[in-house]
Backbone as CSV, one residue per row, in Angstrom:
resi,resn,N_x,N_y,N_z,CA_x,CA_y,CA_z,C_x,C_y,C_z
1,MET,0.847,-1.181,0.000,0.000,0.000,0.000,0.884,1.232,0.000
2,GLU,0.492,2.241,-0.774,1.286,3.453,-0.835,0.623,4.551,-0.041
3,SER,1.466,5.392,0.553,0.945,6.526,1.305,0.718,7.681,0.344
4,PRO,0.025,8.727,0.766,-0.244,9.859,-0.129,1.025,10.502,-0.687
5,ALA,2.132,10.399,0.029,3.372,11.012,-0.451,4.080,10.121,-1.447
6,GLY,3.514,8.956,-1.760,4.130,8.083,-2.735,5.128,7.121,-2.126
7,MET,5.231,7.082,-0.815,6.182,6.185,-0.167,5.441,4.945,0.304
8,GLU,6.124,3.827,0.296,5.494,2.600,0.755,5.286,2.650,2.260
9,ARG,4.215,2.042,2.677,3.890,2.022,4.096,3.967,0.584,4.588
10,HIS,4.683,0.386,5.685,4.807,-0.940,6.278,4.119,-0.915,7.626
11,ASP,3.073,-1.688,7.778,2.303,-1.691,9.021,2.829,-2.665,10.052
12,ASP,3.775,-3.525,9.671,4.176,-4.575,10.600,4.872,-4.042,11.853
13,GLY,5.769,-3.094,11.779,6.487,-2.635,12.962,6.301,-1.168,13.257
14,ASP,5.691,-0.433,12.324,5.548,1.006,12.519,4.671,1.344,13.723
15,ASN,3.609,0.589,13.902,2.721,0.868,15.030,3.418,0.643,16.360
16,GLU,4.230,-0.416,16.437,4.975,-0.681,17.673,5.995,0.418,17.929
17,THR,6.684,0.850,16.877,7.673,1.914,17.032,7.002,3.211,17.454
18,ALA,5.882,3.542,16.825,5.157,4.764,17.177,4.661,4.707,18.613
19,ALA,4.191,3.531,19.037,3.716,3.386,20.417,4.871,3.538,21.400
20,ALA,6.023,2.985,21.064,7.189,3.103,21.948,7.650,4.552,22.049
21,VAL,7.636,5.271,20.920,8.023,6.686,20.927,7.022,7.487,21.742
22,ALA,5.728,7.224,21.539,4.697,7.940,22.297,4.820,7.644,23.788
23,ASP,5.128,6.396,24.146,5.309,6.034,25.551,6.523,6.759,26.133
24,GLY,7.616,6.842,25.364,8.803,7.566,25.815,8.525,9.051,25.987
25,ASP,7.732,9.623,25.048,7.352,11.036,25.162,6.505,11.268,26.402
26,ALA,5.568,10.366,26.661,4.694,10.517,27.825,5.496,10.412,29.122
27,ARG,6.428,9.461,29.158,7.259,9.333,30.367,8.124,10.572,30.563
28,ARG,8.701,11.063,29.476,9.549,12.245,29.578,8.728,13.456,29.993
29,LEU,7.540,13.602,29.437,6.672,14.714,29.785,6.249,14.637,31.259
30,SER,5.858,13.448,31.715,5.437,13.317,33.110,6.607,13.549,34.059
31,TRP,7.804,13.117,33.688,8.987,13.381,34.513,9.260,14.883,34.574
32,GLY,9.142,15.557,33.459,9.347,17.007,33.432,8.336,17.742,34.290
33,ILE,7.078,17.323,34.220,6.036,17.958,35.038,6.310,17.699,36.512
34,PHE,6.734,16.477,36.850,7.082,16.174,38.240,8.223,17.067,38.728
35,LEU,9.269,17.223,37.914,10.395,18.079,38.307,9.960,19.529,38.479
36,LEU,9.097,20.006,37.587,8.579,21.368,37.723,7.790,21.535,39.021
37,ALA,6.941,20.574,39.333,6.133,20.651,40.557,7.011,20.567,41.799
38,ALA,7.967,19.638,41.797,8.854,19.495,42.960,9.717,20.735,43.134
39,GLY,10.238,21.270,42.043,11.056,22.475,42.127,10.258,23.676,42.597
40,SER,9.034,23.802,42.109,8.183,24.912,42.551,7.824,24.788,44.023
41,ALA,7.490,23.579,44.454,7.162,23.359,45.871,8.376,23.652,46.755
42,ALA,9.544,23.221,46.317,10.763,23.472,47.089,11.070,24.970,47.135
43,PHE,10.843,25.662,46.030,11.109,27.100,45.996,10.216,27.840,46.990
44,PHE,8.916,27.544,46.963,8.005,28.244,47.875,8.220,27.822,49.321
45,SER,8.660,26.602,49.543,9.024,26.179,50.901,10.269,26.914,51.373
46,ALA,11.218,27.136,50.472,12.445,27.849,50.836,12.158,29.302,51.183
47,LEU,11.143,29.885,50.553,10.778,31.267,50.882,10.307,31.394,52.330
48,ALA,9.776,30.305,52.878,9.273,30.334,54.253,10.384,30.211,55.292
49,ILE,11.607,29.910,54.869,12.720,29.785,55.817,13.069,31.178,56.321
50,SER,13.082,31.323,57.627,13.366,32.646,58.199,14.871,32.873,58.291
51,GLU,15.231,34.135,58.191,16.633,34.509,58.337,17.017,34.391,59.805
52,SER,18.207,33.889,60.071,18.635,33.776,61.461,19.175,35.116,61.947
53,ALA,19.193,35.276,63.247,19.573,36.549,63.851,21.063,36.850,63.710
54,PHE,21.877,35.821,63.536,23.316,36.056,63.507,23.900,36.184,62.099
55,THR,23.068,36.342,61.069,23.585,36.533,59.717,23.818,38.015,59.448
56,SER,24.773,38.290,58.610,25.074,39.674,58.248,24.438,39.990,56.900
57,LYS,24.554,41.250,56.466,23.965,41.647,55.189,24.649,40.954,54.007
58,ASN,25.931,40.638,54.150,26.670,40.000,53.059,26.526,38.480,53.055
59,ASP,25.890,37.927,54.074,25.697,36.487,54.167,24.526,36.082,53.266
60,ILE,24.685,34.989,52.546,23.621,34.574,51.631,22.427,33.994,52.375
61,GLY,22.606,33.567,53.595,21.501,33.103,54.415,21.121,31.661,54.164
62,PRO,20.190,31.154,54.965,19.818,29.741,54.882,18.913,29.402,53.700
63,ARG,18.375,30.397,53.008,17.478,30.129,51.874,18.213,29.857,50.575
64,ALA,19.451,30.289,50.468,20.151,30.266,49.181,20.298,28.861,48.605
65,PHE,20.750,27.920,49.399,20.979,26.568,48.878,19.674,25.890,48.460
66,PRO,18.623,25.898,49.302,17.363,25.303,48.836,16.793,25.993,47.594
67,MET,16.958,27.288,47.492,16.444,27.997,46.312,17.250,27.643,45.066
68,ALA,18.560,27.469,45.218,19.382,27.069,44.071,19.015,25.660,43.613
69,LEU,18.803,24.760,44.566,18.398,23.403,44.197,17.036,23.401,43.516
70,SER,16.105,24.200,44.030,14.778,24.250,43.410,14.861,24.850,42.010
71,ALA,15.734,25.825,41.821,15.907,26.389,40.474,16.449,25.325,39.516
72,GLY,17.374,24.493,39.996,17.893,23.401,39.171,16.807,22.409,38.793
73,LEU,15.916,22.104,39.747,14.805,21.202,39.450,13.862,21.805,38.414
74,VAL,13.565,23.087,38.555,12.661,23.752,37.608,13.290,23.795,36.219
75,ILE,14.560,24.128,36.140,15.239,24.177,34.832,15.259,22.788,34.200
76,GLY,15.592,21.766,34.990,15.576,20.393,34.472,14.190,19.986,34.005
77,GLY,13.163,20.375,34.758,11.795,20.071,34.366,11.409,20.747,33.067
78,LEU,11.810,22.019,32.912,11.515,22.736,31.667,12.189,22.067,30.481
79,VAL,13.440,21.650,30.648,14.165,20.976,29.562,13.448,19.686,29.178
80,GLU,13.036,18.897,30.173,12.340,17.636,29.883,11.014,17.876,29.175
81,VAL,10.260,18.870,29.612,8.968,19.165,28.976,9.175,19.613,27.534
82,VAL,10.127,20.505,27.302,10.386,20.989,25.944,10.830,19.843,25.043
83,LEU,11.736,18.992,25.529,12.192,17.867,24.702,11.056,16.886,24.419
84,ALA,10.177,16.674,25.399,9.047,15.774,25.173,8.083,16.367,24.152
85,LEU,7.831,17.662,24.238,6.908,18.300,23.301,7.493,18.390,21.893
86,ARG,8.820,18.404,21.803,9.461,18.421,20.489,9.555,17.019,19.896
87,GLY,9.135,16.013,20.675,9.117,14.652,20.148,10.422,13.913,20.283
88,ARG,11.270,14.309,21.200,12.526,13.600,21.403,12.368,12.639,22.569
89,PRO,12.240,11.354,22.298,12.058,10.398,23.384,13.336,10.273,24.222
90,ALA,13.158,9.916,25.467,14.303,9.730,26.355,15.110,8.524,25.879
91,ARG,16.428,8.635,26.030,17.286,7.518,25.665,17.114,6.403,26.675
92,LYS,17.238,5.195,26.205,17.147,4.055,27.118,18.461,3.931,27.870
93,SER,18.337,3.699,29.156,19.523,3.465,29.958,19.809,1.974,29.979
94,PRO,21.029,1.589,30.351,21.333,0.151,30.397,20.404,-0.605,31.341
95,GLY,19.908,0.038,32.385,19.014,-0.620,33.328,17.653,-0.931,32.734
96,ASP,17.249,-0.204,31.670,15.951,-0.455,31.050,15.895,-1.838,30.414
97,ARG,17.037,-2.329,29.970,17.059,-3.613,29.297,16.974,-4.776,30.268
98,ARG,17.539,-4.625,31.443,17.603,-5.741,32.378,16.620,-5.613,33.527
99,GLY,16.152,-4.426,33.810,15.217,-4.220,34.907,15.851,-4.499,36.260
100,TRP,15.119,-5.182,37.132,15.590,-5.444,38.494,16.727,-6.442,38.531
101,HIS,17.004,-7.103,37.422,18.081,-8.089,37.396,19.443,-7.435,37.158
102,ASP,19.469,-6.146,36.934,20.712,-5.425,36.714,21.451,-5.290,38.053
103,PRO,22.684,-5.793,38.154,23.407,-5.710,39.432,23.692,-4.272,39.856
104,ARG,23.815,-3.360,38.904,24.052,-1.954,39.263,22.838,-1.362,39.960
105,LEU,21.654,-1.729,39.490,20.428,-1.245,40.113,20.296,-1.806,41.525
106,ARG,20.658,-3.058,41.703,20.614,-3.648,43.042,21.561,-2.925,43.987
107,LYS,22.741,-2.544,43.496,23.684,-1.802,44.340,23.094,-0.470,44.779
108,VAL,22.466,0.220,43.858,21.861,1.509,44.192,20.764,1.332,45.231
109,VAL,19.932,0.313,45.061,18.838,0.069,46.012,19.392,-0.299,47.388
110,VAL,20.400,-1.166,47.421,20.984,-1.568,48.709,21.653,-0.380,49.387
111,LEU,22.440,0.390,48.642,23.116,1.541,49.256,22.111,2.591,49.710
112,GLY,21.053,2.794,48.949,20.005,3.719,49.384,19.327,3.236,50.655
113,SER,19.104,1.942,50.766,18.505,1.371,51.972,19.434,1.523,53.170
114,VAL,20.732,1.360,52.948,21.702,1.525,54.032,21.699,2.970,54.521
115,VAL,21.635,3.910,53.607,21.591,5.323,54.008,20.309,5.612,54.792
116,ALA,19.190,5.049,54.362,17.939,5.233,55.105,18.047,4.632,56.500
117,ALA,18.658,3.465,56.620,18.858,2.843,57.931,19.798,3.690,58.787
118,TYR,20.805,4.279,58.165,21.756,5.139,58.869,21.046,6.355,59.473
119,VAL,20.206,6.986,58.684,19.467,8.153,59.164,18.544,7.755,60.317
120,THR,17.989,6.571,60.253,17.128,6.077,61.321,17.930,5.723,62.568
121,LEU,19.148,5.233,62.378,19.987,4.783,63.496,20.627,5.939,64.263
122,ILE,20.854,7.080,63.628,21.540,8.203,64.291,20.849,8.630,65.590
123,PRO,19.527,8.852,65.608,18.912,9.271,66.873,18.993,8.211,67.971
124,LEU,19.111,6.953,67.591,19.164,5.888,68.581,20.579,5.649,69.097
125,ALA,21.517,5.439,68.183,22.880,5.060,68.568,23.833,6.238,68.625
126,GLY,23.454,7.370,68.056,24.350,8.520,68.012,25.133,8.549,66.715
127,PHE,25.708,9.707,66.432,26.419,9.910,65.171,27.609,8.971,65.026
128,SER,28.448,8.894,66.055,29.701,8.134,65.936,29.454,6.652,65.700
129,LEU,28.637,6.047,66.528,28.384,4.614,66.401,27.652,4.293,65.097
130,ALA,26.661,5.108,64.733,25.923,4.885,63.487,26.835,5.043,62.273
131,THR,27.734,6.017,62.303,28.625,6.243,61.170,29.641,5.122,61.032
132,VAL,30.162,4.636,62.154,31.100,3.502,62.086,30.381,2.266,61.538
133,ALA,29.168,2.010,62.014,28.413,0.852,61.521,28.106,0.984,60.033
134,MET,27.628,2.163,59.609,27.287,2.357,58.211,28.545,2.308,57.332
135,GLY,29.579,3.005,57.732,30.801,3.022,56.929,31.426,1.647,56.787
136,THR,31.460,0.903,57.880,32.019,-0.450,57.828,31.153,-1.345,56.953
137,GLY,29.848,-1.302,57.151,28.954,-2.142,56.361,28.993,-1.828,54.879
138,MET,28.991,-0.555,54.540,28.998,-0.178,53.115,30.305,-0.545,52.438
139,THR,31.422,-0.251,53.088,32.703,-0.589,52.455,32.878,-2.103,52.361
140,ARG,32.387,-2.838,53.347,32.446,-4.304,53.297,31.573,-4.815,52.157
141,TRP,30.391,-4.266,52.012,29.495,-4.700,50.946,30.070,-4.381,49.569
142,LEU,30.840,-3.312,49.481,31.454,-2.947,48.206,32.744,-3.710,47.930
143,GLY,33.140,-4.586,48.881,34.274,-5.465,48.603,35.489,-5.280,49.475
144,ALA,35.507,-4.324,50.376,36.671,-4.128,51.242,36.664,-5.161,52.369
145,ARG,37.822,-5.377,52.986,37.893,-6.257,54.151,37.286,-5.560,55.352
146,TRP,36.910,-6.371,56.366,36.339,-5.802,57.588,37.303,-4.826,58.235
147,THR,38.574,-5.175,58.263,39.560,-4.306,58.913,39.743,-3.004,58.146
148,THR,39.765,-3.089,56.837,39.917,-1.884,56.020,38.689,-1.000,56.143
149,GLY,37.514,-1.595,56.012,36.271,-0.834,56.126,36.096,-0.235,57.502
150,GLY,36.366,-1.025,58.530,36.256,-0.519,59.904,37.264,0.576,60.193
151,GLY,38.479,0.392,59.708,39.518,1.421,59.902,39.157,2.719,59.204
152,PHE,38.628,2.594,57.995,38.184,3.777,57.261,37.064,4.480,58.009
153,ALA,36.092,3.717,58.499,34.943,4.305,59.193,35.369,4.993,60.483
154,VAL,36.256,4.363,61.243,36.741,4.977,62.492,37.534,6.250,62.181
155,ALA,38.382,6.201,61.151,39.148,7.398,60.765,38.215,8.516,60.316
156,LEU,37.162,8.175,59.618,36.182,9.165,59.182,35.491,9.810,60.369
157,VAL,35.088,9.014,61.347,34.419,9.555,62.534,35.363,10.443,63.326
158,ILE,36.607,10.030,63.480,37.578,10.848,64.207,37.788,12.185,63.494
159,ALA,37.932,12.144,62.173,38.133,13.381,61.410,36.923,14.307,61.532
160,ILE,35.725,13.755,61.438,34.519,14.580,61.545,34.371,15.133,62.957
161,GLN,34.664,14.310,63.965,34.574,14.772,65.347,35.563,15.912,65.598
162,LEU,36.786,15.773,65.085,37.779,16.841,65.267,37.383,18.104,64.522
163,LEU,36.957,17.945,63.283,36.625,19.100,62.466,35.375,19.810,62.978
164,PHE,34.280,19.075,63.093,33.030,19.717,63.470,32.870,19.857,64.976
165,GLY,33.213,18.811,65.728,33.026,18.849,67.175,33.978,19.793,67.881
166,GLN,35.238,19.767,67.495,36.241,20.584,68.173,36.459,21.941,67.503
167,LEU,36.709,21.932,66.202,37.045,23.175,65.509,35.840,24.087,65.333
168,PHE,34.728,23.553,64.851,33.542,24.381,64.593,32.562,24.410,65.759
169,GLN,32.819,23.619,66.792,31.960,23.560,67.978,30.514,23.176,67.640
170,VAL,30.362,22.219,66.738,29.046,21.703,66.381,28.811,20.444,67.196
171,GLN,27.712,20.425,67.913,27.396,19.245,68.717,26.748,18.198,67.824
172,LEU,27.425,17.077,67.661,26.899,15.989,66.845,25.968,15.133,67.701
173,PRO,24.958,14.517,67.107,23.967,13.756,67.883,24.604,12.633,68.700
174,ALA,24.287,12.604,69.997,24.798,11.557,70.882,23.866,10.359,70.909
175,GLY,22.641,10.543,70.508,21.666,9.450,70.512,21.180,9.114,71.904
176,ARG,20.337,8.124,71.993,19.781,7.711,73.287,20.824,7.061,74.159
177,LEU,21.869,6.510,73.529,22.929,5.874,74.309,23.767,6.907,75.047
178,GLY,23.818,8.126,74.537,24.556,9.199,75.185,26.063,8.989,75.232
179,LEU,26.625,8.376,74.200,28.070,8.147,74.160,28.811,9.475,74.092
180,PRO,29.947,9.589,74.788,30.666,10.862,74.813,31.403,11.173,73.511
181,PHE,31.498,10.231,72.619,32.212,10.472,71.353,31.304,10.391,70.171
């Protein structure tokens, strides 16, 4: 069958390709809208942050970083929406082909879960103990020996305690255990 432009039309795979492109456009458009909404919400939330009493006129204040991040989200969202409306489907990532069976995706999920557990553990065990546990566990999971991972984690805690606890006088969470370090 010929199309009006005189070119042959093949129905066997064109519909599947068009559906895949439309699905990619829809995903890209919805991702862009999500980024726009999240960036806008973050921006208006950042406006509600009050200036602290000890900031000077030349200090950028506590709103600057959240507002910069929200601007990045809005810009990224605009780019995604424009590309989706122009018909440029998102490129497939290597994880799209393998799904949950991709070992890289599993690493990201496990490391994200460890960070979530770490944030949950800080109020209970305190910063030092939670950081040593998380640092040792993560480095061990990534292939380091227990001694190497533990040594790294202890060195990290000591460095942070010296820098923030002693030099900057920032009180790090002691947790319910109330450990002095």
